[in-house]
N, C-alpha and C positions, 0 to 999 in steps of 0.2 A: 405548551402540545403534545401533547400524545399518544404518539403516534403508532402505529404498527408496520416496525420495521424488523424489529428486534424478533425471530435471530434473520441474518444478514451475510451472507459469504464472498468475501473478494471475489469477483470469477476470473473477469481477467481487467487489461490495460493495455490502450496505445501506447507507443513510447511514436517519434518524428526525431525525423535522423535527416540530413541533407545527401546525407548516401545508404536506403536504408537496405539496401539487397546487402551493401557492406555487414549494416549492422543487427540486419535479419541472421547472416554467416553464423555471427560471432556467436551470435545465441543459439544457433540450433549448435553449433560445434560445444558450449560454450555444456550446453545441457544433454547432449546425445540428441537432439529433441528432430522432428519433421519440421521441416522448412518450405512451406508453400505458394505460392503468388495468388494473392486473391484479388488484382487486380492490378492495373499500370501503376508503378510505385507505391505497390500493397504488399503485406509479406503477414502470412499467418506462420505461428511458430509456437509445436504443440507438444506436449507430452501429457505424460499421468498426472493430472492433480493441476496443472498448471498449462495456459494460453498465453496469447500477447496479440496483437497487431501492429504494426510495425511499415508509418508508413511516413510522403513525405513531406518539410516541412525541416521545422524549429529545432536543430539539435539539441540532444538531451530533453528536448519537453514532452509532457503528459497531459495529449491537450484530452485527454476524458478518461476514467478508469468506473467498470461498471462491477453493478454487488447485484448479486440473485438473492432477493424472499424466499424461490425456491415453489411460490405457487402463485396460478395466475391468479384465483380470487386474494393472494392477499394484495399481491401488486394492482390490480383496479383498485382496491378499497385503500393501500397506501396514498394513490394519487390523489383520488377522492378529497380524503384527508388532508393532502399538501395543498390543493386547488380552493378548497375552504377554509384552507389559513392561511391564503393570498399570499403559500411561495408560487411563481407561475413553472409550468410544468411542460411540454413538448415533445412530440412524437420523436425519437431517432431514430436514422435507419443507420447498421451500419453487420458487415459480414460478425455470425454467433451469436444475432440479436433477433429473439420473436417481433412477430410485428405490434406486438401490445408494449413495445421498449421507451419509453418516455426517460427527457433528460432535464435534471434543472442545474442555473448555476451560477457558480460559487461566488463569494463574492472577488476572486482573484481571474472569475474569467474561463476558469477551467467546466466543464461537464460534467456532473455522476450521473451514471445511465443505470436505471434499476429496469434491471426484467426477472422473469421468474422460468430463467435459466436451470435444466439439466443440470444436476453434478455431471462433474467430470471422470473419464473410466476411473476405474481405480489404481492402486501400482502395482503393478504388475509381476517386477520383479529387479533388483538394485535398488542402492538406497532413495533414498524419500527426498523427494521435492518442489514439496505444495509451492502454491501461489495463496499467498498468508495475508503480506498486508503492502498499504502503500503507504507516502509519508511526503510532508509537503513540507520547504517552508516562506515563510510570508510574512511582507512588513505590515502586514493589518489582521493583526492575529485576535486580537477582540471578535473586530468584528466575521471572520473563518469560523471559529471557537462558537459565537453565536451562533449560525448558523450553521453548523451542522450538527450543535448540541440538541439547541432551542427550537429550530426548522423542520431537520431530519428527523432526528429524535436518538442518532448516538450515544452511548454512555458513558462518562469521564471517566475509565479507570487512576487515572498519574497528574498531576500536577509539579512542574517545574519552576519552581518561585524568583525570583533572582535578586535578593534581598540589598547589592550592589546599585538598585533603581528606586527613586524615590516611589513609597507604596509597595514594597516588593512582586515589580513586573512580575505578569507571570513572560514567563522565558520559552513554553516547548506546554503541550497537552497531547495530550495518548487519547483515545477513544476507540467504545468496540461497539461492535452490533451483534458476536455473540460470547460466548464465553469465554476465547480466547483472550490472552491482553489489550489489546491494540489492532486494531485491522485497519486502524486510519490515526496519523500524531502527525502535529500541527507543531514549527518547529518558529519562532522567532529571528527573523533577519534581514538584510537590506535592501532584498530583492525578494518580490515574489517568484517561485521555483520549483519544480520539481527538487524534490531531495534524493528518496532512492523509491525502492519494491525490492521484499522482502520473498523468503525458498522457504518453508517453514520442513524439516526435517526430524526422524523418530528420533532422534538422540544423539548421545558425545561421538558416536563411532560414525557417523553418517560423515557430523563433521567432519572428520577428519578422513572420510572418503574424497567428500569433498573438496579442502583443502593438500591432499595430495593429488585430483585433477586438475585443480589450478597449475599443481608445480610442474605436470609434465603438459601440459597448454602454454608452458611458461606464463603466466596471468600471474603477476606478485600481488597477495596481501596485502591489502590497503589499511585496513584496521585490524585486530584484532589476528591474534584471535584473541575474544576476552568470556564476560559473560557484564548484560546489562545493569544496575541498578534498579533503572525501570522496566517492568518486566518481568526481570529475575533470568533474561534466555540468553544462554550461550552463543556467542555469534562471530564469524567475519567477514568484512565487506570485502569487493573489488571493486574498479571502475572499468567504463565498460569502453568503446573505439569514443563516445559524446564527451566522457567525463560524468554518465550518470551513475551513480555509488549501486551495487546489488548484495543484498545481505543475506545470506547464507544461517537461519537460525535454528536452535534446539531447546526444547522444555521452557517453550514461552507461556511463563502462570496463566492461568485459571481464574476467574472474577464471574462470579454471580450474578445478576442484574439488575439485585438490590446490594449489593453489595456497593460501600461512598466510597469513594476517591479519598487517594490520600497526597498529599502535596513530598515532595525533593527541593533540597534548595540546585541553585541552578553551582555547577561546580563536575569535575571532571569525575569525580566517584559517583556520583546520579548515573550516570553514562554509562562509566567502565570501571567496576569494581576492581579490577584485576590493573585498571594500569591507566594511561593516556587515553585523549576523549578527544569526538573528533566535537568544539565546542562551536555553534551556528552562530551565536553574538556573544 
């Protein structure tokens, strides 16, 4: 199936928490962003190049994320293509979305929302931290890959293969919807869950700035700094109050649409060229 999804970018995601206001205030302080009430137990956090909704629900969950295709005509044609291919679509109403936004449900029951959203305001000052990708873990990796690649049209960038399993079982896959290495990725895990979301910065000095900010806020670095093999980006991660991981990244690899996917071994070096890695399985 040849869809018109490319190019598309991650516009925002919704996080849920048993204590949504507490989590919203955490992200406001973390990023220096504006925190506004958007409804009962619903909060909007926004800054240059990044937005997030936080509502009441299961802690550390991401009930939906929204991709912008940037153009109303492309949005309508993409939905028609999905409908013709038998992928069920339905309208979706939520803050930040237009009246033509629609959703599809992935095999893990998470909504993927599409809209013709306008670009966020450009970075005005200070270090960059643009919302760039979302990653989930799943117990049904093959079905998730088939859905996102074959039904929605994301492009494979890299596969991670586990030589210790029969047939070199797939343990992770990274997919792109524009030339940045991945806007979405999936890791094999015993249970399906949100894994992390990432903010892309402009370079190593921004990583240094954001790490210093973590120190000022007494937020320990959970993993890193390091350099991913897959994607080749510099990074570090922290945990938010619900245990959800947050990544700050720089210099992510660019891959043209026609560039073929590569394979990597299931080992720590694939995920961190500089040292130890977070192995989901």
